[in-house]
N, CA, C and O atoms as CSV, one atom per row, in Angstrom:
chain,resi,resn,atom,element,x,y,z
A,1,UNK,N,N,-29.104,-144.916,-112.722
A,1,UNK,CA,C,-27.830,-144.207,-112.513
A,1,UNK,C,C,-26.914,-144.229,-113.602
A,1,UNK,O,O,-26.328,-143.239,-114.040
A,2,UNK,N,N,-26.803,-145.500,-114.061
A,2,UNK,CA,C,-25.733,-145.621,-115.077
A,2,UNK,C,C,-26.016,-145.101,-116.485
A,2,UNK,O,O,-25.123,-144.973,-117.323
A,3,UNK,N,N,-27.296,-144.807,-116.707
A,3,UNK,CA,C,-27.898,-144.136,-117.863
A,3,UNK,C,C,-27.350,-142.731,-117.703
A,3,UNK,O,O,-26.915,-142.175,-118.711
A,4,UNK,N,N,-27.328,-142.076,-116.488
A,4,UNK,CA,C,-26.907,-140.605,-116.423
A,4,UNK,C,C,-25.537,-140.492,-116.695
A,4,UNK,O,O,-25.157,-139.790,-117.632
A,5,UNK,N,N,-24.581,-141.240,-115.822
A,5,UNK,CA,C,-23.272,-141.331,-115.904
A,5,UNK,C,C,-22.707,-141.679,-117.397
A,5,UNK,O,O,-21.618,-141.229,-117.754
A,6,UNK,N,N,-23.457,-142.458,-118.206
A,6,UNK,CA,C,-23.091,-142.694,-119.714
A,6,UNK,C,C,-23.263,-141.494,-120.483
A,6,UNK,O,O,-22.463,-141.219,-121.377
A,7,UNK,N,N,-24.405,-140.633,-120.163
A,7,UNK,CA,C,-24.925,-139.674,-120.987
A,7,UNK,C,C,-24.052,-138.426,-120.582
A,7,UNK,O,O,-23.874,-137.538,-121.416
A,8,UNK,N,N,-23.504,-138.339,-119.327
A,8,UNK,CA,C,-22.897,-137.216,-119.113
A,8,UNK,C,C,-21.443,-137.526,-119.656
A,8,UNK,O,O,-20.739,-136.574,-119.991
A,9,UNK,N,N,-20.943,-138.887,-119.761
A,9,UNK,CA,C,-19.648,-138.749,-120.238
A,9,UNK,C,C,-19.725,-138.783,-121.802
A,9,UNK,O,O,-18.698,-138.367,-122.337
A,10,UNK,N,N,-20.773,-139.211,-122.697
A,10,UNK,CA,C,-20.883,-139.077,-123.839
A,10,UNK,C,C,-20.992,-137.618,-124.174
A,10,UNK,O,O,-20.437,-137.270,-125.216
A,11,UNK,N,N,-21.785,-136.457,-123.272
A,11,UNK,CA,C,-21.714,-135.302,-123.659
A,11,UNK,C,C,-20.419,-134.754,-123.492
A,11,UNK,O,O,-20.029,-134.006,-124.388
A,12,UNK,N,N,-19.524,-135.015,-122.340
A,12,UNK,CA,C,-18.084,-134.552,-122.281
A,12,UNK,C,C,-17.255,-134.930,-123.568
A,12,UNK,O,O,-16.380,-134.222,-124.066
A,13,UNK,N,N,-17.674,-136.167,-124.029
A,13,UNK,CA,C,-16.617,-136.673,-125.082
A,13,UNK,C,C,-17.070,-135.732,-126.303
A,13,UNK,O,O,-16.159,-135.299,-127.009
A,14,UNK,N,N,-18.443,-135.360,-126.632
A,14,UNK,CA,C,-18.842,-134.562,-127.737
A,14,UNK,C,C,-18.386,-133.266,-127.657
A,14,UNK,O,O,-18.002,-132.733,-128.698
A,15,UNK,N,N,-18.349,-132.511,-126.371
A,15,UNK,CA,C,-17.667,-131.266,-126.216
A,15,UNK,C,C,-15.984,-131.437,-126.639
A,15,UNK,O,O,-15.405,-130.709,-127.445
A,16,UNK,N,N,-15.467,-132.394,-126.008
A,16,UNK,CA,C,-14.294,-132.487,-126.135
A,16,UNK,C,C,-13.621,-132.529,-127.889
A,16,UNK,O,O,-12.652,-131.998,-128.431
A,17,UNK,N,N,-14.568,-133.324,-128.287
A,17,UNK,CA,C,-14.304,-133.400,-130.024
A,17,UNK,C,C,-14.541,-132.125,-130.648
A,17,UNK,O,O,-13.823,-131.695,-131.551
A,18,UNK,N,N,-15.787,-131.361,-130.065
A,18,UNK,CA,C,-16.007,-130.264,-130.892
A,18,UNK,C,C,-14.946,-129.338,-130.454
A,18,UNK,O,O,-14.479,-128.563,-131.288
A,19,UNK,N,N,-14.589,-129.331,-129.455
A,19,UNK,CA,C,-13.405,-128.349,-129.004
A,19,UNK,C,C,-12.100,-128.531,-129.769
A,19,UNK,O,O,-11.374,-127.623,-130.174
A,20,UNK,N,N,-11.903,-129.908,-129.911
A,20,UNK,CA,C,-10.565,-130.136,-130.750
A,20,UNK,C,C,-10.567,-129.999,-132.029
A,20,UNK,O,O,-9.476,-129.832,-132.573
A,21,UNK,N,N,-11.883,-130.033,-132.909
A,21,UNK,CA,C,-12.222,-129.585,-134.028
A,21,UNK,C,C,-11.963,-127.985,-134.400
A,21,UNK,O,O,-11.422,-127.471,-135.379
A,22,UNK,N,N,-12.610,-127.378,-133.145
A,22,UNK,CA,C,-12.385,-125.948,-133.393
A,22,UNK,C,C,-10.843,-125.248,-133.307
A,22,UNK,O,O,-10.517,-124.199,-133.863
A,23,UNK,N,N,-10.064,-126.026,-132.544
A,23,UNK,CA,C,-8.826,-125.751,-132.375
A,23,UNK,C,C,-8.187,-126.116,-133.585
A,23,UNK,O,O,-7.511,-125.259,-134.153
A,24,UNK,N,N,-8.296,-127.317,-134.099
A,24,UNK,CA,C,-7.467,-127.729,-134.996
A,24,UNK,C,C,-7.940,-126.822,-136.755
A,24,UNK,O,O,-7.258,-126.832,-137.780
A,25,UNK,N,N,-9.195,-126.189,-136.549
A,25,UNK,CA,C,-9.231,-125.102,-137.615
A,25,UNK,C,C,-8.835,-123.903,-137.328
A,25,UNK,O,O,-8.684,-123.103,-138.251
A,26,UNK,N,N,-8.629,-123.591,-136.239
A,26,UNK,CA,C,-7.945,-122.273,-135.864
A,26,UNK,C,C,-6.221,-122.328,-136.049
A,26,UNK,O,O,-5.483,-121.362,-136.242
A,27,UNK,N,N,-5.800,-123.905,-135.915
A,27,UNK,CA,C,-4.334,-124.093,-136.152
A,27,UNK,C,C,-3.878,-124.118,-137.561
A,27,UNK,O,O,-2.757,-123.888,-138.016
A,28,UNK,N,N,-5.031,-124.461,-138.185
A,28,UNK,CA,C,-4.930,-124.489,-139.833
A,28,UNK,C,C,-4.771,-123.325,-140.545
A,28,UNK,O,O,-3.937,-123.131,-141.430
A,29,UNK,N,N,-5.803,-122.364,-140.030
A,29,UNK,CA,C,-5.988,-120.986,-140.446
A,29,UNK,C,C,-4.446,-120.266,-139.985
A,29,UNK,O,O,-3.787,-119.604,-140.787
A,30,UNK,N,N,-4.069,-120.489,-138.749
A,30,UNK,CA,C,-2.639,-119.713,-138.444
A,30,UNK,C,C,-1.645,-120.308,-139.209
A,30,UNK,O,O,-0.758,-119.530,-139.562
A,31,UNK,N,N,-1.515,-121.665,-139.629
A,31,UNK,CA,C,-0.510,-121.876,-140.546
A,31,UNK,C,C,-0.648,-121.223,-141.762
A,31,UNK,O,O,0.314,-120.585,-142.188
A,32,UNK,N,N,-1.840,-121.282,-142.486
A,32,UNK,CA,C,-1.868,-120.517,-143.758
A,32,UNK,C,C,-1.567,-119.164,-143.392
A,32,UNK,O,O,-0.750,-118.760,-144.220
A,33,UNK,N,N,-1.795,-118.375,-142.659
A,33,UNK,CA,C,-1.318,-117.116,-142.375
A,33,UNK,C,C,0.034,-117.049,-142.275
A,33,UNK,O,O,0.709,-116.132,-142.743
A,34,UNK,N,N,0.603,-118.323,-141.469
A,34,UNK,CA,C,2.054,-117.787,-141.314
A,34,UNK,C,C,3.037,-118.267,-142.760
A,34,UNK,O,O,4.177,-117.869,-143.000
A,35,UNK,N,N,2.309,-119.114,-143.501
A,35,UNK,CA,C,2.933,-119.371,-144.690
A,35,UNK,C,C,3.016,-118.198,-145.572
A,35,UNK,O,O,4.084,-117.899,-146.106
A,36,UNK,N,N,1.839,-117.455,-145.767
A,36,UNK,CA,C,1.744,-115.851,-146.137
A,36,UNK,C,C,2.711,-115.331,-145.964
A,36,UNK,O,O,3.415,-115.112,-146.950
A,37,UNK,N,N,3.120,-114.947,-144.763
A,37,UNK,CA,C,3.992,-114.300,-143.977
A,37,UNK,C,C,5.310,-114.623,-144.193
A,37,UNK,O,O,6.188,-113.761,-144.167
A,38,UNK,N,N,5.567,-115.974,-144.438
A,38,UNK,CA,C,7.176,-116.375,-144.556
A,38,UNK,C,C,7.972,-115.137,-145.532
A,38,UNK,O,O,8.950,-114.599,-145.013
A,39,UNK,N,N,7.676,-114.820,-146.529
A,39,UNK,CA,C,8.468,-113.870,-147.403
A,39,UNK,C,C,8.853,-112.499,-146.753
A,39,UNK,O,O,9.901,-111.887,-146.962
A,40,UNK,N,N,7.770,-112.097,-145.881
A,40,UNK,CA,C,7.870,-110.994,-144.929
A,40,UNK,C,C,8.979,-111.361,-143.960
A,40,UNK,O,O,9.863,-110.518,-143.807
A,41,UNK,N,N,9.060,-112.518,-143.273
A,41,UNK,CA,C,9.974,-112.718,-142.187
A,41,UNK,C,C,11.036,-113.037,-142.643
A,41,UNK,O,O,11.989,-112.863,-141.884
A,42,UNK,N,N,11.301,-113.555,-143.868
A,42,UNK,CA,C,12.626,-113.753,-144.493
A,42,UNK,C,C,13.347,-112.424,-144.786
A,42,UNK,O,O,14.574,-112.349,-144.709
A,43,UNK,N,N,12.476,-111.248,-145.165
A,43,UNK,CA,C,13.063,-110.152,-145.680
A,43,UNK,C,C,13.393,-109.283,-144.382
A,43,UNK,O,O,14.221,-108.373,-144.418
A,44,UNK,N,N,12.710,-109.621,-143.277
A,44,UNK,CA,C,12.855,-108.861,-142.054
A,44,UNK,C,C,14.225,-109.723,-141.478
A,44,UNK,O,O,14.908,-109.158,-140.623
A,45,UNK,N,N,14.529,-110.763,-141.835
A,45,UNK,CA,C,15.856,-111.279,-141.167
A,45,UNK,C,C,16.972,-110.940,-141.649
A,45,UNK,O,O,18.032,-110.745,-141.055
A,46,UNK,N,N,16.627,-110.835,-143.223
A,46,UNK,CA,C,17.934,-110.579,-143.830
A,46,UNK,C,C,18.255,-108.873,-143.799
A,46,UNK,O,O,19.327,-108.364,-144.127
A,47,UNK,N,N,17.250,-108.272,-143.402
A,47,UNK,CA,C,17.360,-106.675,-143.011
A,47,UNK,C,C,18.028,-106.577,-141.829
A,47,UNK,O,O,18.907,-105.721,-141.725
A,48,UNK,N,N,17.708,-107.478,-140.697
A,48,UNK,CA,C,18.380,-107.491,-139.645
A,48,UNK,C,C,19.890,-107.931,-139.864
A,48,UNK,O,O,20.733,-107.272,-139.255
A,49,UNK,N,N,20.338,-109.027,-140.710
A,49,UNK,CA,C,21.641,-109.330,-141.032
A,49,UNK,C,C,22.413,-107.997,-141.434
A,49,UNK,O,O,23.360,-107.465,-140.855
A,50,UNK,N,N,21.818,-107.653,-142.459
A,50,UNK,CA,C,22.482,-106.278,-142.884
A,50,UNK,C,C,22.822,-105.313,-141.989
A,50,UNK,O,O,23.858,-104.650,-142.039
A,51,UNK,N,N,21.652,-105.190,-140.870
A,51,UNK,CA,C,22.059,-103.866,-140.087
A,51,UNK,C,C,23.284,-104.389,-139.153
A,51,UNK,O,O,24.209,-103.636,-138.850
A,52,UNK,N,N,23.218,-105.633,-138.755
A,52,UNK,CA,C,24.141,-106.120,-137.903
A,52,UNK,C,C,25.572,-105.970,-138.690
A,52,UNK,O,O,26.531,-105.515,-138.067
A,53,UNK,N,N,25.702,-106.334,-139.993
A,53,UNK,CA,C,26.982,-106.032,-140.627
A,53,UNK,C,C,27.097,-104.644,-140.860
A,53,UNK,O,O,28.275,-104.331,-140.689
A,54,UNK,N,N,26.293,-103.513,-141.224
A,54,UNK,CA,C,26.609,-102.154,-140.916
A,54,UNK,C,C,27.019,-101.755,-139.749
A,54,UNK,O,O,27.939,-100.949,-139.613
A,55,UNK,N,N,26.484,-102.191,-138.953
A,55,UNK,CA,C,26.808,-101.919,-137.386
A,55,UNK,C,C,28.494,-102.221,-137.214
A,55,UNK,O,O,29.339,-101.378,-136.911
A,56,UNK,N,N,28.699,-103.508,-137.467
A,56,UNK,CA,C,30.200,-103.842,-137.441
A,56,UNK,C,C,31.086,-103.010,-138.289
A,56,UNK,O,O,32.192,-102.560,-137.992
A,57,UNK,N,N,30.436,-102.881,-139.368
A,57,UNK,CA,C,31.473,-102.007,-140.144
A,57,UNK,C,C,31.748,-100.533,-139.918
A,57,UNK,O,O,32.709,-99.857,-140.284
A,58,UNK,N,N,30.509,-100.150,-139.122
A,58,UNK,CA,C,30.784,-98.541,-138.577
A,58,UNK,C,C,31.861,-98.945,-137.480
A,58,UNK,O,O,32.980,-98.433,-137.522
A,59,UNK,N,N,31.545,-99.792,-136.578
A,59,UNK,CA,C,32.504,-99.874,-135.498
A,59,UNK,C,C,33.812,-100.050,-135.787
A,59,UNK,O,O,34.725,-99.788,-135.003
A,60,UNK,N,N,34.027,-100.758,-137.577
A,60,UNK,CA,C,35.733,-100.701,-137.476
A,60,UNK,C,C,36.057,-99.455,-137.908
A,60,UNK,O,O,37.066,-98.900,-137.473
A,61,UNK,N,N,35.287,-98.897,-138.764
A,61,UNK,CA,C,35.433,-97.544,-139.268
A,61,UNK,C,C,36.001,-96.701,-138.110
A,61,UNK,O,O,37.035,-96.033,-138.153
A,62,UNK,N,N,35.172,-96.837,-137.084
A,62,UNK,CA,C,35.374,-95.701,-135.835
A,62,UNK,C,C,36.711,-96.006,-135.143
A,62,UNK,O,O,37.432,-95.202,-134.553
A,63,UNK,N,N,36.923,-97.469,-135.350
A,63,UNK,CA,C,38.381,-97.671,-134.658
A,63,UNK,C,C,39.475,-97.375,-135.624
A,63,UNK,O,O,40.595,-97.066,-135.218
A,64,UNK,N,N,39.185,-97.461,-136.889
A,64,UNK,CA,C,40.193,-96.984,-137.837
A,64,UNK,C,C,40.313,-95.615,-137.662
A,64,UNK,O,O,41.450,-95.162,-137.534
A,65,UNK,N,N,39.296,-94.820,-137.630
A,65,UNK,CA,C,39.393,-93.218,-137.386
A,65,UNK,C,C,39.996,-92.880,-136.237
A,65,UNK,O,O,40.706,-91.875,-136.212
A,66,UNK,N,N,39.856,-93.470,-135.382
A,66,UNK,CA,C,40.394,-93.618,-133.790
A,66,UNK,C,C,42.224,-93.876,-134.005
A,66,UNK,O,O,43.170,-93.191,-133.615
A,67,UNK,N,N,42.196,-94.628,-134.463
A,67,UNK,CA,C,43.775,-95.085,-134.959
A,67,UNK,C,C,44.750,-94.117,-135.805
A,67,UNK,O,O,45.961,-93.992,-135.622
A,68,UNK,N,N,43.972,-93.469,-136.757
A,68,UNK,CA,C,44.617,-92.210,-137.625
A,68,UNK,C,C,44.640,-91.158,-136.766
A,68,UNK,O,O,45.612,-90.404,-136.808
A,69,UNK,N,N,43.753,-90.958,-135.989
A,69,UNK,CA,C,43.817,-89.650,-135.254
A,69,UNK,C,C,45.043,-89.835,-134.189
A,69,UNK,O,O,45.890,-88.962,-133.999
A,70,UNK,N,N,45.016,-91.056,-133.545
A,70,UNK,CA,C,46.276,-91.372,-132.461
A,70,UNK,C,C,47.290,-91.526,-133.403
A,70,UNK,O,O,48.335,-91.362,-132.773
A,71,UNK,N,N,47.535,-91.740,-134.512
A,71,UNK,CA,C,48.717,-92.101,-135.199
A,71,UNK,C,C,49.469,-90.745,-135.691
A,71,UNK,O,O,50.692,-90.625,-135.756
A,72,UNK,N,N,48.428,-89.654,-136.056
A,72,UNK,CA,C,48.973,-88.345,-136.270
A,72,UNK,C,C,50.165,-88.031,-135.676
A,72,UNK,O,O,50.275,-88.436,-134.519
A,73,UNK,N,N,51.298,-87.287,-136.239
A,73,UNK,CA,C,52.428,-86.892,-135.438
A,73,UNK,C,C,52.116,-85.884,-134.615
A,73,UNK,O,O,51.242,-85.172,-135.110
A,74,UNK,N,N,52.576,-85.441,-133.270
A,74,UNK,CA,C,52.299,-84.602,-132.598
A,74,UNK,C,C,53.144,-83.376,-132.845
A,74,UNK,O,O,54.372,-83.460,-132.818
A,75,UNK,N,N,52.425,-82.069,-133.121
A,75,UNK,CA,C,53.000,-80.831,-133.453
A,75,UNK,C,C,54.061,-80.646,-132.418
A,75,UNK,O,O,54.198,-81.204,-131.329
A,76,UNK,N,N,54.945,-79.523,-133.147
A,76,UNK,CA,C,56.118,-79.487,-132.187
A,76,UNK,C,C,55.203,-77.976,-131.363
A,76,UNK,O,O,54.179,-77.468,-131.819
A,77,UNK,N,N,55.849,-77.582,-130.243
A,77,UNK,CA,C,55.150,-76.628,-129.502
A,77,UNK,C,C,55.148,-75.291,-129.892
A,77,UNK,O,O,54.486,-74.450,-129.283
A,78,UNK,N,N,55.984,-74.976,-131.066
A,78,UNK,CA,C,55.974,-73.665,-131.561
A,78,UNK,C,C,54.897,-73.516,-132.606
A,78,UNK,O,O,54.435,-72.430,-132.958
A,79,UNK,N,N,54.521,-74.738,-133.092
A,79,UNK,CA,C,53.389,-74.725,-134.120
A,79,UNK,C,C,52.110,-75.026,-133.390
A,79,UNK,O,O,51.024,-74.659,-133.839
A,80,UNK,N,N,52.220,-75.613,-132.396
A,80,UNK,CA,C,50.904,-75.495,-131.659
A,80,UNK,C,C,50.379,-74.223,-130.969
A,80,UNK,O,O,49.208,-74.185,-130.594
A,81,UNK,N,N,51.166,-73.236,-130.800
A,81,UNK,CA,C,51.077,-72.033,-130.421
A,81,UNK,C,C,50.358,-71.244,-131.737
A,81,UNK,O,O,49.353,-70.545,-131.608
A,82,UNK,N,N,50.876,-71.420,-132.701
A,82,UNK,CA,C,50.615,-70.862,-134.030
A,82,UNK,C,C,49.194,-71.120,-134.311
A,82,UNK,O,O,48.318,-70.257,-134.351
A,83,UNK,N,N,49.051,-72.295,-134.489
A,83,UNK,CA,C,47.557,-72.940,-134.800
A,83,UNK,C,C,46.544,-72.634,-133.686
A,83,UNK,O,O,45.336,-72.500,-133.879
A,84,UNK,N,N,47.219,-72.531,-132.401
A,84,UNK,CA,C,45.923,-72.211,-131.328
A,84,UNK,C,C,45.213,-71.360,-131.566
A,84,UNK,O,O,44.013,-71.537,-131.359
A,85,UNK,N,N,45.670,-70.142,-132.080
A,85,UNK,CA,C,45.195,-69.014,-132.504
A,85,UNK,C,C,44.748,-68.753,-133.601
A,85,UNK,O,O,44.177,-67.679,-133.792
A,86,UNK,N,N,44.910,-69.733,-134.641
A,86,UNK,CA,C,44.393,-69.541,-135.934
A,86,UNK,C,C,42.819,-69.349,-135.932
A,86,UNK,O,O,42.096,-69.907,-135.106
A,87,UNK,N,N,42.326,-68.464,-136.987
A,87,UNK,CA,C,41.133,-68.231,-137.267
A,87,UNK,C,C,40.387,-69.289,-138.199
A,87,UNK,O,O,39.197,-69.179,-138.497
A,88,UNK,N,N,41.239,-70.353,-138.638
A,88,UNK,CA,C,40.609,-71.336,-139.396
A,88,UNK,C,C,40.511,-72.346,-138.663
A,88,UNK,O,O,41.334,-72.601,-137.784
A,89,UNK,N,N,39.201,-73.264,-138.994
A,89,UNK,CA,C,39.196,-74.172,-138.256
A,89,UNK,C,C,40.013,-75.616,-138.986
A,89,UNK,O,O,40.324,-75.660,-140.177
A,90,UNK,N,N,40.210,-76.496,-138.209
A,90,UNK,CA,C,40.818,-77.625,-138.846
A,90,UNK,C,C,39.822,-78.423,-139.667
A,90,UNK,O,O,38.655,-78.574,-139.307
A,91,UNK,N,N,40.316,-78.916,-140.760
A,91,UNK,CA,C,39.088,-79.637,-141.877
A,91,UNK,C,C,38.564,-80.771,-140.790
A,91,UNK,O,O,39.202,-81.112,-139.794
A,92,UNK,N,N,37.342,-81.256,-141.166
A,92,UNK,CA,C,37.020,-82.458,-140.489
A,92,UNK,C,C,37.534,-83.798,-141.053
A,92,UNK,O,O,37.629,-84.074,-142.249
A,93,UNK,N,N,37.848,-84.577,-140.023
A,93,UNK,CA,C,38.480,-86.151,-140.453
A,93,UNK,C,C,37.479,-86.974,-141.360
A,93,UNK,O,O,36.419,-87.280,-140.816
A,94,UNK,N,N,37.622,-87.272,-142.335
A,94,UNK,CA,C,36.621,-87.972,-143.219
A,94,UNK,C,C,36.945,-89.530,-142.919
A,94,UNK,O,O,38.044,-90.025,-143.164
A,95,UNK,N,N,35.928,-90.198,-142.395
A,95,UNK,CA,C,35.934,-91.674,-142.245
A,95,UNK,C,C,35.259,-92.179,-143.074
A,95,UNK,O,O,34.078,-91.838,-143.134
A,96,UNK,N,N,35.844,-93.286,-144.110
A,96,UNK,CA,C,35.080,-93.887,-145.100
A,96,UNK,C,C,34.083,-94.730,-144.618
A,96,UNK,O,O,34.225,-95.428,-143.614
A,97,UNK,N,N,32.842,-94.677,-145.463
A,97,UNK,CA,C,31.535,-95.348,-145.039
A,97,UNK,C,C,30.972,-94.997,-143.813
A,97,UNK,O,O,30.280,-95.831,-143.230
A,98,UNK,N,N,31.204,-93.620,-143.209
A,98,UNK,CA,C,30.463,-93.137,-141.971
A,98,UNK,C,C,29.985,-91.873,-142.474
A,98,UNK,O,O,30.858,-91.208,-143.033
A,99,UNK,N,N,28.882,-91.382,-142.427
A,99,UNK,CA,C,28.122,-90.389,-142.468
A,99,UNK,C,C,27.600,-89.902,-140.869
A,99,UNK,O,O,27.287,-90.584,-139.894
A,100,UNK,N,N,27.671,-88.145,-141.113
A,100,UNK,CA,C,27.422,-87.791,-139.684
A,100,UNK,C,C,25.580,-87.580,-139.909
A,100,UNK,O,O,25.148,-87.258,-141.016
A,101,UNK,N,N,24.902,-87.745,-139.052
A,101,UNK,CA,C,23.729,-87.393,-139.017
A,101,UNK,C,C,23.221,-86.399,-137.983
A,101,UNK,O,O,23.481,-86.572,-136.792
A,102,UNK,N,N,22.601,-85.504,-138.347
A,102,UNK,CA,C,22.411,-84.422,-137.444
A,102,UNK,C,C,20.946,-84.669,-136.402
A,102,UNK,O,O,20.719,-84.256,-135.265
A,103,UNK,N,N,20.300,-85.326,-137.125
A,103,UNK,CA,C,18.757,-85.488,-136.196
A,103,UNK,C,C,18.223,-86.519,-136.863
A,103,UNK,O,O,18.580,-87.060,-137.910
A,104,UNK,N,N,17.083,-86.788,-135.941
A,104,UNK,CA,C,16.350,-87.987,-136.401
A,104,UNK,C,C,15.610,-88.008,-137.741
A,104,UNK,O,O,15.476,-89.052,-138.380
A,105,UNK,N,N,15.188,-86.958,-138.101
A,105,UNK,CA,C,14.642,-87.252,-139.628
A,105,UNK,C,C,15.594,-87.525,-140.842
A,105,UNK,O,O,15.314,-88.153,-141.863
A,106,UNK,N,N,16.670,-86.978,-140.547
A,106,UNK,CA,C,17.947,-87.235,-141.635
A,106,UNK,C,C,18.322,-88.818,-141.482
A,106,UNK,O,O,18.622,-89.595,-142.389
A,107,UNK,N,N,18.222,-89.076,-140.096
A,107,UNK,CA,C,18.583,-90.553,-140.329
A,107,UNK,C,C,17.645,-91.485,-140.804
A,107,UNK,O,O,18.084,-92.407,-141.492
A,108,UNK,N,N,16.237,-91.417,-140.536
A,108,UNK,CA,C,15.096,-91.924,-141.066
A,108,UNK,C,C,15.358,-91.645,-142.682
A,108,UNK,O,O,15.519,-92.590,-143.454
A,109,UNK,N,N,15.383,-90.411,-143.074
A,109,UNK,CA,C,15.436,-90.551,-144.444
A,109,UNK,C,C,16.562,-91.116,-145.172
A,109,UNK,O,O,16.470,-91.557,-146.318
A,110,UNK,N,N,17.610,-91.091,-144.490
A,110,UNK,CA,C,18.888,-91.866,-145.104
A,110,UNK,C,C,18.430,-93.518,-145.073
A,110,UNK,O,O,18.583,-94.274,-146.032
A,111,UNK,N,N,17.929,-93.846,-143.965
A,111,UNK,CA,C,17.636,-95.497,-143.970
A,111,UNK,C,C,16.644,-95.683,-144.891
A,111,UNK,O,O,16.752,-96.847,-145.276
A,112,UNK,N,N,15.663,-95.101,-145.488
A,112,UNK,CA,C,14.609,-95.375,-146.596
A,112,UNK,C,C,15.378,-95.040,-147.722
A,112,UNK,O,O,15.220,-95.889,-148.599
A,113,UNK,N,N,16.042,-94.264,-148.003
A,113,UNK,CA,C,17.026,-93.839,-149.250
A,113,UNK,C,C,17.955,-95.357,-149.436
A,113,UNK,O,O,18.089,-95.854,-150.554
A,114,UNK,N,N,18.460,-95.891,-148.394
A,114,UNK,CA,C,19.132,-97.139,-148.519
A,114,UNK,C,C,18.427,-98.229,-148.675
A,114,UNK,O,O,18.979,-99.209,-149.176
A,115,UNK,N,N,17.362,-98.277,-148.368
A,115,UNK,CA,C,16.249,-99.323,-148.313
A,115,UNK,C,C,15.829,-99.296,-149.960
A,115,UNK,O,O,16.086,-100.262,-150.678
A,116,UNK,N,N,15.248,-98.247,-150.401
A,116,UNK,CA,C,15.218,-98.118,-151.812
A,116,UNK,C,C,16.213,-98.276,-152.942
A,116,UNK,O,O,15.840,-98.508,-154.092
A,117,UNK,N,N,17.490,-98.147,-152.597
A,117,UNK,CA,C,18.169,-98.358,-153.354
A,117,UNK,C,C,18.872,-99.452,-153.555
A,117,UNK,O,O,19.505,-99.674,-154.587
A,118,UNK,N,N,18.784,-100.392,-152.333
A,118,UNK,CA,C,18.917,-101.679,-151.942
A,118,UNK,C,C,17.874,-102.576,-152.984
A,118,UNK,O,O,18.328,-103.498,-153.662
A,119,UNK,N,N,16.467,-102.201,-153.023
A,119,UNK,CA,C,15.494,-102.931,-153.613
A,119,UNK,C,C,15.640,-103.115,-155.003
A,119,UNK,O,O,15.231,-104.075,-155.657
A,120,UNK,N,N,16.440,-101.822,-155.530
A,120,UNK,CA,C,16.582,-101.790,-156.860
A,120,UNK,C,C,17.685,-102.729,-157.677
A,120,UNK,O,O,17.770,-102.656,-158.903
């Protein structure tokens, strides 16, 4: 009976050691792959930082544009009536650093254009 218990314990120990070795090999392979991916992760991290900066800059530009629109003096009622029936449209307000994107294609194209110019 003692021999059976000892052999079961030995088999379980051998199985545990084999499983530990297999897991150790997989972890080493994973660490090697992660080491290869490190430059890509750093590039992604810097791209995220740049996008956060550009979003904050866009917010600032929008706030400035809103302040400029609110700061413009109001027209006199006589002038308002004259311009209300004008056949010409007012020139669009240009906000520095802000481009209007009409559709998704244009947005994606602009993204890749800025990425290609950033790498150069």
